[in-house]
N, C-alpha and C positions, 0 to 999 in steps of 0.2 A: 602667304598667297604668292603664287607665281603663275606664269603663262606658259608652262611646259606641260602639256597634257596629251594623252592618247586620243587620236581621232581615227576611226575606222582601222584600229589596230596599229597605227603608226604614231610614234611620239613626234609632236610638233613643238616648235617655238613660235608662239602666237599662231599665225596662220600658215607658217612655212614648215613643211615636212623636213625633219632633220636629214633623211637620206639625200634630199636635194642639195643641202649645204655640203654634205660629205662628198657628193659626186663632183661638185664644182670647185670646192676649196681644198679637198683632201682632209685627211686626219693625221694626227690629232688636231683639234681646232676648238677654241673657246667660242661659245655662242651666247650672246646677251639679249635680253628682252627689254626693249625700250618701255613697253607698257608696265613691266614689273618695276623697273627703276623709277618711273614716274609715280606709280602707285605707292611705293614705299616712302618716297619723299613726301608725298601728300599726306600719308597717314601720320608721319612724324610731325608735320606742320600742324595738322588738326589736333594732335595731342597737346600742343602748346598754345592752342588758340586762347585769346584773351590776355596773353602775356606778350610783351614786346620780345621778339626773339629772332635769331638768325641761325639757320641750320647750315653748318659748314661741313661739307662732305669731306671725310677723311681720305685724302687722295692715296695714302699708302695702301688702301684696300684695292683700288683699281684706278689707274692713272691714264687710261686710254683717252686720247683727246676727244673722241666722239662722245664718250660717256661724260666727260667733264663739260663739254659743250651742252649736252642735254641737261645736265644738272644745273648749269649756270642759267640756262634759258628758263628754268622753273623758279629761279630766284635764289638758288643755293649759293652760299659762300664756299670757300675752300679752306681746309686745314692742311697746311703743307709742312714738311719736315726737312726740306733740303732746298738748295738753290735750284736744282733741276725741277723739283715739283713746283716751285714758284714760277719758273719759266713756263711750265706746262699750263698752269692755271691761267697765266696771262695770255698764252697762245690760244687758249680756248675761249678767250673773250671775257674772262672774269675780272672785274675791276679790282684794283688794289684795296679799296675800302671794304671789300668782302673777303679778303684773304687774311687768315690768321697763321702766323709762323710759329710752329712748335718745334720740339726736338732738343736733345740734350747737348748737342755739339755744334751749334751754329758757328760758322767761321766769320771773321770780319768781312770777308768778301761777300758772303751771303747777306749779312746785315746791311751792307751798303747797297747791294742789289735791291733789296726790298724797300729800304728807305727812299731810294731814288725813284723806284718804280711805283711806289704807293703801297701802303700796308695798313690793315685795320689795327693790328696789334701784334706784338711779340709776346709769346708766353715764355717768360724767362725762367730758366731751370736752376740757376745757381748764382751766387754772388760774383764769382769771376766773370761769368757771362754778362751780368748786369753792368759791371765796370767796363767791359769791352764794348758793349752796346752804347754806353754813354760816350765813350771816347770816339767811336765811329760817328755817332749822331752829331756831336759837337764839331767834328772835323768837316761835316757836310753842312753845318749851319742849320741843323734840324733838331727836332725833339722826337724821340721814339716813344710811341704809345705802348704801354706794357701792362700785362697782368703777370703776377708772379705765381708760378705753379707751386702749390703747397702739397706736401705729402702728408695725408691725414692718418697714416698708419692704420689703414682699414684692410682687412683680408677680403679680397674680392671673390674668394672661393672659385677660382678658375685655374686653368693650367699654369704651372709655375713660370713658364716661359712668356706668358702674356699678362702676368700680374704686375701692376705698376704702382700700387698705392700702399705698399708695406714699407716699414722703416728700412728694411735691408735692400730695397730696390733702388736703382740709380736715379730715379726720377724725382725732381722737385726738391724743395727745402722742407725740413721738418716744420710742421705747423706750429710747434711751440716757439720757433724762432721767427715766425712770420712778422710780428710787429717790429722787431729790430731791423729786419731786412727792408721792410717797407719804409721805415724811417730813413734808412740809408738811401733808398731809391729816391725819396722825395727831396733829398738834398743835392741830387745830381742835376746839373743844368740841361743835360741832353736827354733827360728821361721825363715822361709824363705818365703818372700812375692812373690807370683807367679801371682796373678791375682785379679779380682773383681768378686763378685757374686751378682746376683739380681734374685728375683723370686717374681712376683706380685700376683699370685693366680692361681686357677684352673678353668677349664671349661670356658675359655674366648671365646667369640663368635664375638669379634671385634678385629681388628688389631691396632686401634688407641692407646689403653693403652700400648701395646708393644712398639710402636714407641716412645711414650713419655718417657717410662722408659729407653729404649736403648739409646735414645739421651742424657739423663742425664748421663748414664754410659760412653758414648763416651767423654763427657766433662770432667768427672772425670778422665778418663784414661789419657787425655792430661795433666791435672793438676798434677796427681800423677807422671807421667813421668818427668814433670818439677821439681818436688820435689826430683827426683833421684831414684824413685822406678822402678824396672824392671817388668812392667806389660805386661805379655806375653800371658795370658789366660783371656778370658771373659766367665764366666759361666752365661748364660742367663736364666737358669731355664727351666721350662716347662710351661704348662697351656693351650695350644691350645685345644679348646673344640671339642666335637664330636656331631653328630646329634642324640640325644636321641629320638626325635620325627621325624620320617621319613617324615611326612607330612609337616614339617616346612622347612624353608630355612636352608641350611647347613651352618655351620661355615666356616670361611676361610680355604683354603687348605694349606697344608705344603709348597707348592711352593710359595704362597703369603707371608707366614710367612718368608720364606727364603729371599724373596726380601726385606722385612723390615730389616732383619739382615744385608744384603748387604748395604742397603741405609744408615743405622745408624752407624754401626761399622765396615763395611767391609774394610774401608780405613786404619784401625789402625794396620793391620798386626798381629793381635792376633789370637791364636788358639781359636776357638769357641767351647764351651761345651753347650749342651742343654740336658734337662732332662725330656723328655716326658714319661708319664706313661699311662694316660687315652687314649691318641690318638693312642698309639700302641696296648694296650690290651683291651680297652673298647668294641669296636665292634667285637673283636676277640673271644668273649665268650657269651654264653647264659646260663640262669638258666632254667633247665627243671623240670617241676613240674606236678603233677597229681591232677585232681579234685577229692575231696572226696565227697562233697555234693553240691547240689543247694538248698539253703534255701530261702523260700518265707517269706519276712518280711513285716512290715507295711509300705507300700509306697516305698519299695525298696527290691531288691533281692540280695542275697549274694552267691557268688561262693567261696566255702571254699576249699582251696588247702592243699596239704601235705607240701608245702613249707611255710616258715614263716619268720618273721622279723629277727629271729636269723640266717637265711640263707642268706637273702638279706636285709640289714638294711637301705639302702639308702632312700627308700620312707618314712620310719618312721623318719629318722634322718634329712633329707634334703628336705622333701616333693618332692623327685625326681620322675621324670616320666621315666618309661620304657615301650616301646611298648610291648604289650602282644599279642601273636598270637597263634592260634591253630596249633598243629603239623599236623593234618589232614586238608588240605586246604579246606576252606569253598567255597561253590558255589558262583561264581561271581554274585553280585547283590542280594545275599540272604538276609534274614531278620537279623537285628541287634537289640539288646535290651540292655539298660543300666543295668549293675550289679556292685556291689561292690566286688572287688577281694580281699579276705582276707585269712589269715592263721589261724592255730589252736591255736596259743599262747594266753594266758590269758592276753591280753593287747588290748585296743581299738586301740592303735597305730599300731597293727599288721594288717595294711591295705595297700595293694599295689596300689589300684586304687579305686576311687569312681565314680560311674555312668559311667563306661567305656563301650562303645558300643562294644559288642561282639556277635558273632553268637551263636545260641543255643548250650549249652554245658551241660554235665552231668557227673555223677560219672564214673571215669576211663579214661576220656579224658585227653590228654596231652596238656600242654601249655608251650610256651617258652617265657621267658623274654629276650628280645633283649638287646644288649649293656650292658651286665652284666659282662664282662671280667675284668673290673677294679673296685676296691673297692667293690667287691662282696665277694668272698671267703676269702680275707684277713681280712675282718671285721666281718666274721661269728663267732658265738659263740655256746655254748651248753646250752643256756638259756632254762629253763623248762626241763633240762636234756634230750634235744634232741640231738642225735648224730651229730657231726660236719659233714657238707655237704661234700661229696666227689667231686673230680675233675677228669675230663677225658680230654685227649689230642687226637685230631684226626689229622691224616696225610693221605690224599688220602682216600683209602678204608679201612684203619686200625685205630684202636683206642686202647688206653691203659689207665687204671686207674692210675693216677699220684698222687693221694692222696686217700686212701681208707676210707670209712666210718668206724669209730671205732665201735667195739661191745660194748654192755652194760657192759660186763665183764671188758673190757679195761677201760671204763669210771669209773666204780666203783673202779677198782684197783688203781686209782690214789689217792684215799682218804685213810687216815689211822684213826683209832679210838684209842685214848689213852687207856692204860690199866686201868687208874683210872676211866673210865666211866663204870658203871654197873658191 
């Protein structure tokens, strides 16, 4: 469910016509719906009703401060993977006791930052990291609460670049070694063991991999408790997919996911932590772009937009599909023709879609890339010295720019030329 719908033939974000945003802010521009973000959070919370739980929004999906502030106001925690994300979470008003620090390459400086600023737990990825965290915590006279990320060797049946739970992936420690590593952790004076962490990948469209992974975590919980560890939290990660292609069968609903959680680990009496990002933010955002040219090619036509791969890199990086729709609603049953939808960047990879059936479009027409609220703006760059794409948040009939497009003067001002040149 989202709040991007046609009204009187014009695509709206909630109660705001998208051409109004394009006229005021320019294109390309990301547009987010506060109502959709709120609804998706609430649906996930309802799915875990009756179990003690904390929903930690995976900031890597969308780290805009306004989005984080909204999530925090709903009661969400944050899942961060860098010191920068930790600072953003705190700047958005999220208290340390609702922040979980994940990531495979935490530095000692990041560890100290979180320990001193407050942290719910570190999700430890390796034994070297565990020893480094112990050293930092003891140096500060503190104990670091941890869950160790275990790799259950479960195929998430997703894109290879976003699978994280197989034995060949870089994440976590093999689940077969978990008891030994937990014993090592329990002997460290700067470490407090609080739980287990698992995350098998992103954009999962089946529940069976979750069931297999969570069942392994349940077995491990009982074994670790028998070893004397106080396992009171289970961090089950995120990963539930969203329907990028509206014409296809939708992935499982959060309610169904919640039933898997209940069935596999609900009997253990643990607080459940989950870290959805894409499912909360993905369909809550669109990328709005304008047609520059319709170019007739040899055997194919190209629709050239002002948006490019530096604004939305997912198609180039993951061969990802985004539904592309005209902002002005086409006539029902009208003609469609295949076009390659491309950007102006000097890369063949700057292609959003090939042979996509679209209605007749020309210069000045507006298009919306659906399901672009996650891993869109956060992965954007200034490649080709193109200004970073701005972001807008809509609530009802009002909207606000929550990240402005930088001026060329601001972009150039970040560089410095040494005196010894010229």
